[in-house]
PDB file of N, CA, C and O in Angstrom:
ATOM      1  N   MET A   1     132.271  75.654  79.193  1.00  0.00           N
ATOM      2  CA  MET A   1     132.051  74.644  78.174  1.00  0.00           C
ATOM      3  C   MET A   1     130.608  74.182  78.271  1.00  0.00           C
ATOM      4  O   MET A   1     130.164  73.722  79.323  1.00  0.00           O
ATOM      5  N   GLY A   2     129.894  74.305  77.191  1.00  0.00           N
ATOM      6  CA  GLY A   2     128.543  73.795  77.112  1.00  0.00           C
ATOM      7  C   GLY A   2     128.519  72.549  76.247  1.00  0.00           C
ATOM      8  O   GLY A   2     129.079  72.535  75.151  1.00  0.00           O
ATOM      9  N   ILE A   3     127.877  71.512  76.737  1.00  0.00           N
ATOM     10  CA  ILE A   3     127.775  70.246  76.014  1.00  0.00           C
ATOM     11  C   ILE A   3     126.293  69.932  75.837  1.00  0.00           C
ATOM     12  O   ILE A   3     125.566  69.781  76.818  1.00  0.00           O
ATOM     13  N   ASP A   4     125.849  69.834  74.596  1.00  0.00           N
ATOM     14  CA  ASP A   4     124.455  69.502  74.288  1.00  0.00           C
ATOM     15  C   ASP A   4     124.441  68.124  73.644  1.00  0.00           C
ATOM     16  O   ASP A   4     124.941  67.938  72.534  1.00  0.00           O
ATOM     17  N   VAL A   5     123.865  67.166  74.351  1.00  0.00           N
ATOM     18  CA  VAL A   5     123.759  65.802  73.835  1.00  0.00           C
ATOM     19  C   VAL A   5     122.324  65.601  73.380  1.00  0.00           C
ATOM     20  O   VAL A   5     121.426  65.358  74.186  1.00  0.00           O
ATOM     21  N   GLY A   6     122.127  65.705  72.086  1.00  0.00           N
ATOM     22  CA  GLY A   6     120.797  65.565  71.531  1.00  0.00           C
ATOM     23  C   GLY A   6     120.512  64.149  71.067  1.00  0.00           C
ATOM     24  O   GLY A   6     121.320  63.242  71.265  1.00  0.00           O
ATOM     25  N   SER A   7     119.368  63.970  70.454  1.00  0.00           N
ATOM     26  CA  SER A   7     118.976  62.630  70.009  1.00  0.00           C
ATOM     27  C   SER A   7     119.814  62.146  68.833  1.00  0.00           C
ATOM     28  O   SER A   7     119.928  60.939  68.620  1.00  0.00           O
ATOM     29  N   THR A   8     120.401  63.057  68.069  1.00  0.00           N
ATOM     30  CA  THR A   8     121.218  62.646  66.920  1.00  0.00           C
ATOM     31  C   THR A   8     122.589  63.306  66.866  1.00  0.00           C
ATOM     32  O   THR A   8     123.464  62.843  66.134  1.00  0.00           O
ATOM     33  N   THR A   9     122.793  64.375  67.625  1.00  0.00           N
ATOM     34  CA  THR A   9     124.060  65.105  67.538  1.00  0.00           C
ATOM     35  C   THR A   9     124.591  65.484  68.911  1.00  0.00           C
ATOM     36  O   THR A   9     123.873  65.480  69.911  1.00  0.00           O
ATOM     37  N   ILE A  10     125.869  65.811  68.919  1.00  0.00           N
ATOM     38  CA  ILE A  10     126.536  66.386  70.082  1.00  0.00           C
ATOM     39  C   ILE A  10     127.078  67.734  69.651  1.00  0.00           C
ATOM     40  O   ILE A  10     127.743  67.853  68.622  1.00  0.00           O
ATOM     41  N   LYS A  11     126.785  68.748  70.451  1.00  0.00           N
ATOM     42  CA  LYS A  11     127.306  70.074  70.199  1.00  0.00           C
ATOM     43  C   LYS A  11     128.090  70.502  71.429  1.00  0.00           C
ATOM     44  O   LYS A  11     127.628  70.325  72.556  1.00  0.00           O
ATOM     45  N   ILE A  12     129.269  71.062  71.217  1.00  0.00           N
ATOM     46  CA  ILE A  12     130.086  71.558  72.316  1.00  0.00           C
ATOM     47  C   ILE A  12     130.548  72.955  71.949  1.00  0.00           C
ATOM     48  O   ILE A  12     130.936  73.211  70.809  1.00  0.00           O
ATOM     49  N   VAL A  13     130.505  73.857  72.921  1.00  0.00           N
ATOM     50  CA  VAL A  13     131.014  75.210  72.711  1.00  0.00           C
ATOM     51  C   VAL A  13     131.872  75.596  73.909  1.00  0.00           C
ATOM     52  O   VAL A  13     131.555  75.276  75.055  1.00  0.00           O
ATOM     53  N   ILE A  14     132.958  76.285  73.617  1.00  0.00           N
ATOM     54  CA  ILE A  14     133.818  76.822  74.666  1.00  0.00           C
ATOM     55  C   ILE A  14     133.772  78.340  74.552  1.00  0.00           C
ATOM     56  O   ILE A  14     134.051  78.912  73.499  1.00  0.00           O
ATOM     57  N   LEU A  15     133.411  78.980  75.668  1.00  0.00           N
ATOM     58  CA  LEU A  15     133.363  80.442  75.723  1.00  0.00           C
ATOM     59  C   LEU A  15     134.494  80.947  76.604  1.00  0.00           C
ATOM     60  O   LEU A  15     134.900  80.282  77.557  1.00  0.00           O
ATOM     61  N   ASP A  16     135.000  82.137  76.272  1.00  0.00           N
ATOM     62  CA  ASP A  16     135.980  82.765  77.154  1.00  0.00           C
ATOM     63  C   ASP A  16     135.240  83.557  78.231  1.00  0.00           C
ATOM     64  O   ASP A  16     134.011  83.619  78.191  1.00  0.00           O
ATOM     65  N   PRO A  17     135.936  84.159  79.185  1.00  0.00           N
ATOM     66  CA  PRO A  17     135.249  84.891  80.259  1.00  0.00           C
ATOM     67  C   PRO A  17     134.377  86.057  79.776  1.00  0.00           C
ATOM     68  O   PRO A  17     133.497  86.518  80.503  1.00  0.00           O
ATOM     69  N   GLN A  18     134.622  86.530  78.554  1.00  0.00           N
ATOM     70  CA  GLN A  18     133.800  87.607  77.989  1.00  0.00           C
ATOM     71  C   GLN A  18     132.673  87.053  77.111  1.00  0.00           C
ATOM     72  O   GLN A  18     132.045  87.798  76.358  1.00  0.00           O
ATOM     73  N   ASN A  19     132.420  85.743  77.211  1.00  0.00           N
ATOM     74  CA  ASN A  19     131.361  85.049  76.467  1.00  0.00           C
ATOM     75  C   ASN A  19     131.571  85.042  74.957  1.00  0.00           C
ATOM     76  O   ASN A  19     130.611  84.959  74.191  1.00  0.00           O
ATOM     77  N   ARG A  20     132.828  85.129  74.532  1.00  0.00           N
ATOM     78  CA  ARG A  20     133.146  84.989  73.105  1.00  0.00           C
ATOM     79  C   ARG A  20     133.414  83.519  72.821  1.00  0.00           C
ATOM     80  O   ARG A  20     134.018  82.823  73.637  1.00  0.00           O
ATOM     81  N   ILE A  21     132.970  83.055  71.674  1.00  0.00           N
ATOM     82  CA  ILE A  21     133.172  81.655  71.299  1.00  0.00           C
ATOM     83  C   ILE A  21     134.632  81.439  70.912  1.00  0.00           C
ATOM     84  O   ILE A  21     135.143  82.066  69.984  1.00  0.00           O
ATOM     85  N   LEU A  22     135.290  80.544  71.638  1.00  0.00           N
ATOM     86  CA  LEU A  22     136.661  80.168  71.313  1.00  0.00           C
ATOM     87  C   LEU A  22     136.694  78.984  70.356  1.00  0.00           C
ATOM     88  O   LEU A  22     137.540  78.916  69.464  1.00  0.00           O
ATOM     89  N   ALA A  23     135.769  78.056  70.550  1.00  0.00           N
ATOM     90  CA  ALA A  23     135.738  76.853  69.728  1.00  0.00           C
ATOM     91  C   ALA A  23     134.363  76.213  69.841  1.00  0.00           C
ATOM     92  O   ALA A  23     133.651  76.392  70.829  1.00  0.00           O
ATOM     93  N   SER A  24     134.010  75.464  68.810  1.00  0.00           N
ATOM     94  CA  SER A  24     132.745  74.725  68.849  1.00  0.00           C
ATOM     95  C   SER A  24     132.837  73.504  67.945  1.00  0.00           C
ATOM     96  O   SER A  24     133.623  73.454  66.999  1.00  0.00           O
ATOM     97  N   ILE A  25     132.010  72.530  68.269  1.00  0.00           N
ATOM     98  CA  ILE A  25     131.919  71.292  67.488  1.00  0.00           C
ATOM     99  C   ILE A  25     130.454  70.916  67.367  1.00  0.00           C
ATOM    100  O   ILE A  25     129.681  71.076  68.311  1.00  0.00           O
ATOM    101  N   TYR A  26     130.079  70.417  66.199  1.00  0.00           N
ATOM    102  CA  TYR A  26     128.733  69.909  65.939  1.00  0.00           C
ATOM    103  C   TYR A  26     128.924  68.590  65.207  1.00  0.00           C
ATOM    104  O   TYR A  26     129.382  68.580  64.065  1.00  0.00           O
ATOM    105  N   GLU A  27     128.582  67.477  65.847  1.00  0.00           N
ATOM    106  CA  GLU A  27     128.803  66.156  65.252  1.00  0.00           C
ATOM    107  C   GLU A  27     127.623  65.237  65.461  1.00  0.00           C
ATOM    108  O   GLU A  27     127.015  65.226  66.531  1.00  0.00           O
ATOM    109  N   ARG A  28     127.298  64.461  64.433  1.00  0.00           N
ATOM    110  CA  ARG A  28     126.314  63.391  64.578  1.00  0.00           C
ATOM    111  C   ARG A  28     126.953  62.272  65.400  1.00  0.00           C
ATOM    112  O   ARG A  28     128.131  61.959  65.228  1.00  0.00           O
ATOM    113  N   HIS A  29     126.163  61.673  66.296  1.00  0.00           N
ATOM    114  CA  HIS A  29     126.741  60.602  67.119  1.00  0.00           C
ATOM    115  C   HIS A  29     126.305  59.206  66.685  1.00  0.00           C
ATOM    116  O   HIS A  29     126.843  58.222  67.192  1.00  0.00           O
ATOM    117  N   TYR A  30     125.370  59.088  65.786  1.00  0.00           N
ATOM    118  CA  TYR A  30     124.934  57.786  65.269  1.00  0.00           C
ATOM    119  C   TYR A  30     124.686  56.784  66.403  1.00  0.00           C
ATOM    120  O   TYR A  30     125.052  55.613  66.301  1.00  0.00           O
ATOM    121  N   SER A  31     124.067  57.256  67.468  1.00  0.00           N
ATOM    122  CA  SER A  31     123.725  56.459  68.652  1.00  0.00           C
ATOM    123  C   SER A  31     124.942  55.964  69.436  1.00  0.00           C
ATOM    124  O   SER A  31     124.805  55.110  70.312  1.00  0.00           O
ATOM    125  N   ASP A  32     126.104  56.480  69.136  1.00  0.00           N
ATOM    126  CA  ASP A  32     127.320  56.149  69.885  1.00  0.00           C
ATOM    127  C   ASP A  32     127.793  57.421  70.593  1.00  0.00           C
ATOM    128  O   ASP A  32     128.802  58.028  70.232  1.00  0.00           O
ATOM    129  N   ILE A  33     127.030  57.792  71.605  1.00  0.00           N
ATOM    130  CA  ILE A  33     127.263  59.063  72.301  1.00  0.00           C
ATOM    131  C   ILE A  33     128.651  59.111  72.934  1.00  0.00           C
ATOM    132  O   ILE A  33     129.357  60.108  72.789  1.00  0.00           O
ATOM    133  N   TRP A  34     129.048  58.062  73.624  1.00  0.00           N
ATOM    134  CA  TRP A  34     130.295  58.111  74.394  1.00  0.00           C
ATOM    135  C   TRP A  34     131.528  58.237  73.512  1.00  0.00           C
ATOM    136  O   TRP A  34     132.414  59.035  73.814  1.00  0.00           O
ATOM    137  N   SER A  35     131.607  57.477  72.439  1.00  0.00           N
ATOM    138  CA  SER A  35     132.765  57.579  71.538  1.00  0.00           C
ATOM    139  C   SER A  35     132.808  58.950  70.868  1.00  0.00           C
ATOM    140  O   SER A  35     133.874  59.551  70.731  1.00  0.00           O
ATOM    141  N   THR A  36     131.650  59.435  70.455  1.00  0.00           N
ATOM    142  CA  THR A  36     131.592  60.741  69.802  1.00  0.00           C
ATOM    143  C   THR A  36     131.974  61.840  70.777  1.00  0.00           C
ATOM    144  O   THR A  36     132.711  62.759  70.419  1.00  0.00           O
ATOM    145  N   LEU A  37     131.484  61.756  72.001  1.00  0.00           N
ATOM    146  CA  LEU A  37     131.808  62.752  73.016  1.00  0.00           C
ATOM    147  C   LEU A  37     133.309  62.733  73.339  1.00  0.00           C
ATOM    148  O   LEU A  37     133.940  63.785  73.444  1.00  0.00           O
ATOM    149  N   GLU A  38     133.863  61.552  73.493  1.00  0.00           N
ATOM    150  CA  GLU A  38     135.292  61.429  73.777  1.00  0.00           C
ATOM    151  C   GLU A  38     136.132  62.027  72.642  1.00  0.00           C
ATOM    152  O   GLU A  38     137.097  62.748  72.893  1.00  0.00           O
ATOM    153  N   ARG A  39     135.767  61.729  71.421  1.00  0.00           N
ATOM    154  CA  ARG A  39     136.490  62.257  70.257  1.00  0.00           C
ATOM    155  C   ARG A  39     136.352  63.779  70.172  1.00  0.00           C
ATOM    156  O   ARG A  39     137.325  64.484  69.907  1.00  0.00           O
ATOM    157  N   ALA A  40     135.142  64.272  70.396  1.00  0.00           N
ATOM    158  CA  ALA A  40     134.892  65.712  70.291  1.00  0.00           C
ATOM    159  C   ALA A  40     135.663  66.483  71.363  1.00  0.00           C
ATOM    160  O   ALA A  40     136.304  67.490  71.063  1.00  0.00           O
ATOM    161  N   ILE A  41     135.604  66.021  72.592  1.00  0.00           N
ATOM    162  CA  ILE A  41     136.334  66.703  73.666  1.00  0.00           C
ATOM    163  C   ILE A  41     137.840  66.567  73.445  1.00  0.00           C
ATOM    164  O   ILE A  41     138.600  67.488  73.742  1.00  0.00           O
ATOM    165  N   GLY A  42     138.261  65.429  72.929  1.00  0.00           N
ATOM    166  CA  GLY A  42     139.676  65.223  72.629  1.00  0.00           C
ATOM    167  C   GLY A  42     140.225  66.232  71.639  1.00  0.00           C
ATOM    168  O   GLY A  42     141.409  66.564  71.687  1.00  0.00           O
ATOM    169  N   GLN A  43     139.380  66.727  70.738  1.00  0.00           N
ATOM    170  CA  GLN A  43     139.821  67.722  69.762  1.00  0.00           C
ATOM    171  C   GLN A  43     140.219  69.030  70.441  1.00  0.00           C
ATOM    172  O   GLN A  43     141.035  69.783  69.909  1.00  0.00           O
ATOM    173  N   PHE A  44     139.647  69.301  71.611  1.00  0.00           N
ATOM    174  CA  PHE A  44     139.971  70.519  72.350  1.00  0.00           C
ATOM    175  C   PHE A  44     141.188  70.337  73.254  1.00  0.00           C
ATOM    176  O   PHE A  44     141.808  71.315  73.671  1.00  0.00           O
ATOM    177  N   ASN A  45     141.525  69.094  73.552  1.00  0.00           N
ATOM    178  CA  ASN A  45     142.511  68.785  74.587  1.00  0.00           C
ATOM    179  C   ASN A  45     143.850  69.485  74.366  1.00  0.00           C
ATOM    180  O   ASN A  45     144.359  70.137  75.278  1.00  0.00           O
ATOM    181  N   GLU A  46     144.414  69.365  73.198  1.00  0.00           N
ATOM    182  CA  GLU A  46     145.742  69.927  72.946  1.00  0.00           C
ATOM    183  C   GLU A  46     145.741  71.450  73.035  1.00  0.00           C
ATOM    184  O   GLU A  46     146.576  72.040  73.720  1.00  0.00           O
ATOM    185  N   LYS A  47     144.813  72.070  72.348  1.00  0.00           N
ATOM    186  CA  LYS A  47     144.794  73.534  72.275  1.00  0.00           C
ATOM    187  C   LYS A  47     144.420  74.191  73.604  1.00  0.00           C
ATOM    188  O   LYS A  47     144.947  75.252  73.941  1.00  0.00           O
ATOM    189  N   TYR A  48     143.524  73.574  74.353  1.00  0.00           N
ATOM    190  CA  TYR A  48     143.014  74.182  75.582  1.00  0.00           C
ATOM    191  C   TYR A  48     143.458  73.428  76.835  1.00  0.00           C
ATOM    192  O   TYR A  48     142.771  73.460  77.856  1.00  0.00           O
ATOM    193  N   ARG A  49     144.573  72.768  76.761  1.00  0.00           N
ATOM    194  CA  ARG A  49     145.102  71.940  77.849  1.00  0.00           C
ATOM    195  C   ARG A  49     145.226  72.707  79.173  1.00  0.00           C
ATOM    196  O   ARG A  49     144.979  72.141  80.239  1.00  0.00           O
ATOM    197  N   ASP A  50     145.602  73.976  79.112  1.00  0.00           N
ATOM    198  CA  ASP A  50     145.839  74.748  80.335  1.00  0.00           C
ATOM    199  C   ASP A  50     144.617  75.536  80.801  1.00  0.00           C
ATOM    200  O   ASP A  50     144.704  76.294  81.768  1.00  0.00           O
ATOM    201  N   PHE A  51     143.501  75.369  80.139  1.00  0.00           N
ATOM    202  CA  PHE A  51     142.288  76.094  80.516  1.00  0.00           C
ATOM    203  C   PHE A  51     141.573  75.373  81.646  1.00  0.00           C
ATOM    204  O   PHE A  51     141.633  74.148  81.752  1.00  0.00           O
ATOM    205  N   LYS A  52     140.905  76.135  82.478  1.00  0.00           N
ATOM    206  CA  LYS A  52     140.041  75.555  83.501  1.00  0.00           C
ATOM    207  C   LYS A  52     138.605  75.691  82.987  1.00  0.00           C
ATOM    208  O   LYS A  52     138.109  76.803  82.802  1.00  0.00           O
ATOM    209  N   PHE A  53     137.952  74.573  82.763  1.00  0.00           N
ATOM    210  CA  PHE A  53     136.597  74.583  82.232  1.00  0.00           C
ATOM    211  C   PHE A  53     135.565  74.475  83.343  1.00  0.00           C
ATOM    212  O   PHE A  53     135.799  73.845  84.375  1.00  0.00           O
ATOM    213  N   VAL A  54     134.433  75.095  83.111  1.00  0.00           N
ATOM    214  CA  VAL A  54     133.263  74.946  83.972  1.00  0.00           C
ATOM    215  C   VAL A  54     132.174  74.373  83.059  1.00  0.00           C
ATOM    216  O   VAL A  54     131.389  75.125  82.482  1.00  0.00           O
ATOM    217  N   PRO A  55     132.127  73.042  82.929  1.00  0.00           N
ATOM    218  CA  PRO A  55     131.191  72.434  81.990  1.00  0.00           C
ATOM    219  C   PRO A  55     129.776  72.301  82.537  1.00  0.00           C
ATOM    220  O   PRO A  55     129.565  72.141  83.740  1.00  0.00           O
ATOM    221  N   ALA A  56     128.823  72.370  81.630  1.00  0.00           N
ATOM    222  CA  ALA A  56     127.424  72.072  81.928  1.00  0.00           C
ATOM    223  C   ALA A  56     126.870  71.299  80.743  1.00  0.00           C
ATOM    224  O   ALA A  56     127.285  71.510  79.603  1.00  0.00           O
ATOM    225  N   VAL A  57     125.944  70.413  81.014  1.00  0.00           N
ATOM    226  CA  VAL A  57     125.397  69.519  79.997  1.00  0.00           C
ATOM    227  C   VAL A  57     123.901  69.743  79.871  1.00  0.00           C
ATOM    228  O   VAL A  57     123.206  69.957  80.865  1.00  0.00           O
ATOM    229  N   THR A  58     123.414  69.691  78.644  1.00  0.00           N
ATOM    230  CA  THR A  58     121.990  69.789  78.380  1.00  0.00           C
ATOM    231  C   THR A  58     121.637  68.811  77.262  1.00  0.00           C
ATOM    232  O   THR A  58     122.511  68.127  76.729  1.00  0.00           O
ATOM    233  N   GLY A  59     120.385  68.749  76.920  1.00  0.00           N
ATOM    234  CA  GLY A  59     119.941  67.926  75.805  1.00  0.00           C
ATOM    235  C   GLY A  59     119.227  66.662  76.237  1.00  0.00           C
ATOM    236  O   GLY A  59     119.270  66.260  77.400  1.00  0.00           O
ATOM    237  N   SER A  60     118.574  66.050  75.270  1.00  0.00           N
ATOM    238  CA  SER A  60     117.767  64.869  75.559  1.00  0.00           C
ATOM    239  C   SER A  60     118.594  63.692  76.063  1.00  0.00           C
ATOM    240  O   SER A  60     118.082  62.851  76.801  1.00  0.00           O
ATOM    241  N   GLY A  61     119.850  63.622  75.679  1.00  0.00           N
ATOM    242  CA  GLY A  61     120.738  62.570  76.173  1.00  0.00           C
ATOM    243  C   GLY A  61     121.708  63.074  77.225  1.00  0.00           C
ATOM    244  O   GLY A  61     122.606  62.345  77.649  1.00  0.00           O
ATOM    245  N   GLY A  62     121.535  64.297  77.640  1.00  0.00           N
ATOM    246  CA  GLY A  62     122.494  64.931  78.527  1.00  0.00           C
ATOM    247  C   GLY A  62     122.445  64.497  79.975  1.00  0.00           C
ATOM    248  O   GLY A  62     123.473  64.506  80.652  1.00  0.00           O
ATOM    249  N   LEU A  63     121.283  64.117  80.467  1.00  0.00           N
ATOM    250  CA  LEU A  63     121.170  63.768  81.880  1.00  0.00           C
ATOM    251  C   LEU A  63     122.067  62.584  82.236  1.00  0.00           C
ATOM    252  O   LEU A  63     122.775  62.624  83.243  1.00  0.00           O
ATOM    253  N   SER A  64     122.041  61.547  81.430  1.00  0.00           N
ATOM    254  CA  SER A  64     122.883  60.379  81.740  1.00  0.00           C
ATOM    255  C   SER A  64     124.362  60.722  81.628  1.00  0.00           C
ATOM    256  O   SER A  64     125.174  60.223  82.407  1.00  0.00           O
ATOM    257  N   VAL A  65     124.720  61.572  80.664  1.00  0.00           N
ATOM    258  CA  VAL A  65     126.114  62.003  80.526  1.00  0.00           C
ATOM    259  C   VAL A  65     126.531  62.805  81.760  1.00  0.00           C
ATOM    260  O   VAL A  65     127.593  62.562  82.335  1.00  0.00           O
ATOM    261  N   ALA A  66     125.697  63.752  82.160  1.00  0.00           N
ATOM    262  CA  ALA A  66     126.006  64.587  83.330  1.00  0.00           C
ATOM    263  C   ALA A  66     126.145  63.739  84.591  1.00  0.00           C
ATOM    264  O   ALA A  66     127.053  63.957  85.393  1.00  0.00           O
ATOM    265  N   GLU A  67     125.252  62.779  84.763  1.00  0.00           N
ATOM    266  CA  GLU A  67     125.322  61.923  85.944  1.00  0.00           C
ATOM    267  C   GLU A  67     126.587  61.075  85.949  1.00  0.00           C
ATOM    268  O   GLU A  67     127.264  60.969  86.972  1.00  0.00           O
ATOM    269  N   LYS A  68     126.902  60.476  84.819  1.00  0.00           N
ATOM    270  CA  LYS A  68     128.074  59.602  84.751  1.00  0.00           C
ATOM    271  C   LYS A  68     129.370  60.378  84.934  1.00  0.00           C
ATOM    272  O   LYS A  68     130.315  59.863  85.532  1.00  0.00           O
ATOM    273  N   LEU A  69     129.434  61.612  84.429  1.00  0.00           N
ATOM    274  CA  LEU A  69     130.649  62.414  84.523  1.00  0.00           C
ATOM    275  C   LEU A  69     130.636  63.376  85.712  1.00  0.00           C
ATOM    276  O   LEU A  69     131.576  64.147  85.903  1.00  0.00           O
ATOM    277  N   ASP A  70     129.571  63.326  86.502  1.00  0.00           N
ATOM    278  CA  ASP A  70     129.410  64.203  87.672  1.00  0.00           C
ATOM    279  C   ASP A  70     129.516  65.684  87.278  1.00  0.00           C
ATOM    280  O   ASP A  70     130.266  66.450  87.883  1.00  0.00           O
ATOM    281  N   LEU A  71     128.749  66.063  86.251  1.00  0.00           N
ATOM    282  CA  LEU A  71     128.702  67.440  85.766  1.00  0.00           C
ATOM    283  C   LEU A  71     127.321  68.020  86.006  1.00  0.00           C
ATOM    284  O   LEU A  71     126.353  67.288  86.209  1.00  0.00           O
ATOM    285  N   GLU A  72     127.241  69.330  85.980  1.00  0.00           N
ATOM    286  CA  GLU A  72     125.943  70.003  86.125  1.00  0.00           C
ATOM    287  C   GLU A  72     125.075  69.712  84.895  1.00  0.00           C
ATOM    288  O   GLU A  72     125.544  69.798  83.760  1.00  0.00           O
ATOM    289  N   PHE A  73     123.817  69.370  85.133  1.00  0.00           N
ATOM    290  CA  PHE A  73     122.837  69.216  84.054  1.00  0.00           C
ATOM    291  C   PHE A  73     121.889  70.398  84.109  1.00  0.00           C
ATOM    292  O   PHE A  73     121.404  70.766  85.180  1.00  0.00           O
ATOM    293  N   VAL A  74     121.624  70.993  82.952  1.00  0.00           N
ATOM    294  CA  VAL A  74     120.681  72.100  82.845  1.00  0.00           C
ATOM    295  C   VAL A  74     119.645  71.710  81.793  1.00  0.00           C
ATOM    296  O   VAL A  74     119.995  71.437  80.645  1.00  0.00           O
ATOM    297  N   GLN A  75     118.388  71.683  82.178  1.00  0.00           N
ATOM    298  CA  GLN A  75     117.315  71.319  81.253  1.00  0.00           C
ATOM    299  C   GLN A  75     117.335  72.297  80.073  1.00  0.00           C
ATOM    300  O   GLN A  75     117.636  73.477  80.247  1.00  0.00           O
ATOM    301  N   GLU A  76     117.012  71.800  78.873  1.00  0.00           N
ATOM    302  CA  GLU A  76     117.137  72.587  77.647  1.00  0.00           C
ATOM    303  C   GLU A  76     116.386  73.917  77.656  1.00  0.00           C
ATOM    304  O   GLU A  76     116.934  74.937  77.240  1.00  0.00           O
ATOM    305  N   VAL A  77     115.164  73.915  78.118  1.00  0.00           N
ATOM    306  CA  VAL A  77     114.380  75.162  78.129  1.00  0.00           C
ATOM    307  C   VAL A  77     115.022  76.169  79.075  1.00  0.00           C
ATOM    308  O   VAL A  77     115.067  77.363  78.779  1.00  0.00           O
ATOM    309  N   VAL A  78     115.514  75.692  80.204  1.00  0.00           N
ATOM    310  CA  VAL A  78     116.191  76.563  81.166  1.00  0.00           C
ATOM    311  C   VAL A  78     117.486  77.101  80.550  1.00  0.00           C
ATOM    312  O   VAL A  78     117.780  78.291  80.666  1.00  0.00           O
ATOM    313  N   ALA A  79     118.251  76.240  79.903  1.00  0.00           N
ATOM    314  CA  ALA A  79     119.498  76.669  79.260  1.00  0.00           C
ATOM    315  C   ALA A  79     119.221  77.725  78.195  1.00  0.00           C
ATOM    316  O   ALA A  79     119.918  78.737  78.121  1.00  0.00           O
ATOM    317  N   GLY A  80     118.209  77.487  77.375  1.00  0.00           N
ATOM    318  CA  GLY A  80     117.851  78.461  76.344  1.00  0.00           C
ATOM    319  C   GLY A  80     117.419  79.788  76.931  1.00  0.00           C
ATOM    320  O   GLY A  80     117.804  80.850  76.442  1.00  0.00           O
ATOM    321  N   SER A  81     116.622  79.725  77.974  1.00  0.00           N
ATOM    322  CA  SER A  81     116.151  80.937  78.634  1.00  0.00           C
ATOM    323  C   SER A  81     117.308  81.745  79.218  1.00  0.00           C
ATOM    324  O   SER A  81     117.350  82.969  79.090  1.00  0.00           O
ATOM    325  N   ARG A  82     118.238  81.052  79.854  1.00  0.00           N
ATOM    326  CA  ARG A  82     119.406  81.744  80.428  1.00  0.00           C
ATOM    327  C   ARG A  82     120.248  82.397  79.329  1.00  0.00           C
ATOM    328  O   ARG A  82     120.705  83.529  79.484  1.00  0.00           O
ATOM    329  N   ALA A  83     120.449  81.690  78.233  1.00  0.00           N
ATOM    330  CA  ALA A  83     121.254  82.237  77.134  1.00  0.00           C
ATOM    331  C   ALA A  83     120.593  83.467  76.525  1.00  0.00           C
ATOM    332  O   ALA A  83     121.264  84.456  76.229  1.00  0.00           O
ATOM    333  N   ILE A  84     119.294  83.404  76.342  1.00  0.00           N
ATOM    334  CA  ILE A  84     118.579  84.542  75.765  1.00  0.00           C
ATOM    335  C   ILE A  84     118.664  85.752  76.700  1.00  0.00           C
ATOM    336  O   ILE A  84     118.902  86.872  76.248  1.00  0.00           O
ATOM    337  N   LYS A  85     118.472  85.530  77.982  1.00  0.00           N
ATOM    338  CA  LYS A  85     118.570  86.639  78.948  1.00  0.00           C
ATOM    339  C   LYS A  85     119.960  87.261  78.945  1.00  0.00           C
ATOM    340  O   LYS A  85     120.103  88.474  79.099  1.00  0.00           O
ATOM    341  N   ARG A  86     120.982  86.433  78.770  1.00  0.00           N
ATOM    342  CA  ARG A  86     122.350  86.941  78.802  1.00  0.00           C
ATOM    343  C   ARG A  86     122.731  87.647  77.504  1.00  0.00           C
ATOM    344  O   ARG A  86     123.312  88.732  77.536  1.00  0.00           O
ATOM    345  N   PHE A  87     122.407  87.037  76.357  1.00  0.00           N
ATOM    346  CA  PHE A  87     122.921  87.535  75.083  1.00  0.00           C
ATOM    347  C   PHE A  87     121.977  88.464  74.323  1.00  0.00           C
ATOM    348  O   PHE A  87     122.430  89.346  73.593  1.00  0.00           O
ATOM    349  N   ILE A  88     120.673  88.272  74.489  1.00  0.00           N
ATOM    350  CA  ILE A  88     119.711  89.158  73.818  1.00  0.00           C
ATOM    351  C   ILE A  88     118.556  89.461  74.780  1.00  0.00           C
ATOM    352  O   ILE A  88     117.427  89.018  74.573  1.00  0.00           O
ATOM    353  N   PRO A  89     118.862  90.227  75.836  1.00  0.00           N
ATOM    354  CA  PRO A  89     117.893  90.447  76.917  1.00  0.00           C
ATOM    355  C   PRO A  89     116.630  91.186  76.491  1.00  0.00           C
ATOM    356  O   PRO A  89     115.624  91.133  77.199  1.00  0.00           O
ATOM    357  N   GLU A  90     116.657  91.862  75.372  1.00  0.00           N
ATOM    358  CA  GLU A  90     115.467  92.591  74.921  1.00  0.00           C
ATOM    359  C   GLU A  90     114.415  91.657  74.316  1.00  0.00           C
ATOM    360  O   GLU A  90     113.316  92.103  73.988  1.00  0.00           O
ATOM    361  N   THR A  91     114.734  90.386  74.166  1.00  0.00           N
ATOM    362  CA  THR A  91     113.820  89.397  73.584  1.00  0.00           C
ATOM    363  C   THR A  91     112.634  89.165  74.501  1.00  0.00           C
ATOM    364  O   THR A  91     112.798  89.018  75.713  1.00  0.00           O
ATOM    365  N   ASP A  92     111.426  89.132  73.920  1.00  0.00           N
ATOM    366  CA  ASP A  92     110.247  88.836  74.741  1.00  0.00           C
ATOM    367  C   ASP A  92     109.515  87.583  74.284  1.00  0.00           C
ATOM    368  O   ASP A  92     108.619  87.113  74.985  1.00  0.00           O
ATOM    369  N   VAL A  93     109.874  87.023  73.116  1.00  0.00           N
ATOM    370  CA  VAL A  93     109.246  85.796  72.626  1.00  0.00           C
ATOM    371  C   VAL A  93     110.321  84.946  71.942  1.00  0.00           C
ATOM    372  O   VAL A  93     111.139  85.453  71.174  1.00  0.00           O
ATOM    373  N   VAL A  94     110.300  83.649  72.238  1.00  0.00           N
ATOM    374  CA  VAL A  94     111.201  82.720  71.592  1.00  0.00           C
ATOM    375  C   VAL A  94     110.387  81.536  71.083  1.00  0.00           C
ATOM    376  O   VAL A  94     109.558  80.983  71.807  1.00  0.00           O
ATOM    377  N   ILE A  95     110.627  81.156  69.848  1.00  0.00           N
ATOM    378  CA  ILE A  95     109.973  79.980  69.262  1.00  0.00           C
ATOM    379  C   ILE A  95     111.070  79.000  68.911  1.00  0.00           C
ATOM    380  O   ILE A  95     111.990  79.318  68.156  1.00  0.00           O
ATOM    381  N   GLU A  96     110.963  77.788  69.472  1.00  0.00           N
ATOM    382  CA  GLU A  96     111.984  76.781  69.202  1.00  0.00           C
ATOM    383  C   GLU A  96     111.497  75.821  68.138  1.00  0.00           C
ATOM    384  O   GLU A  96     112.217  74.893  67.767  1.00  0.00           O
TER     385      GLU A  96
END
């Protein structure tokens, strides 16, 4: 489970062991990160109740979320670099 807490939105993605997207959410948080995060994760609760998640958090608002929830924080540039190496390893330039 990847959680990106940005300045205006929260994005969450759940991947299976083969790195296929099982579910994703993209929501504006209107400066109410905690309520939006709780609601967004709650949407996955019923369907993925028996799954074991390995969550990581990134984004400009992610550090405080990761600290409060005792989750791994990955800086955005590092997260992007890891994803590119995994999914499109032939890439030699990325412009964000």
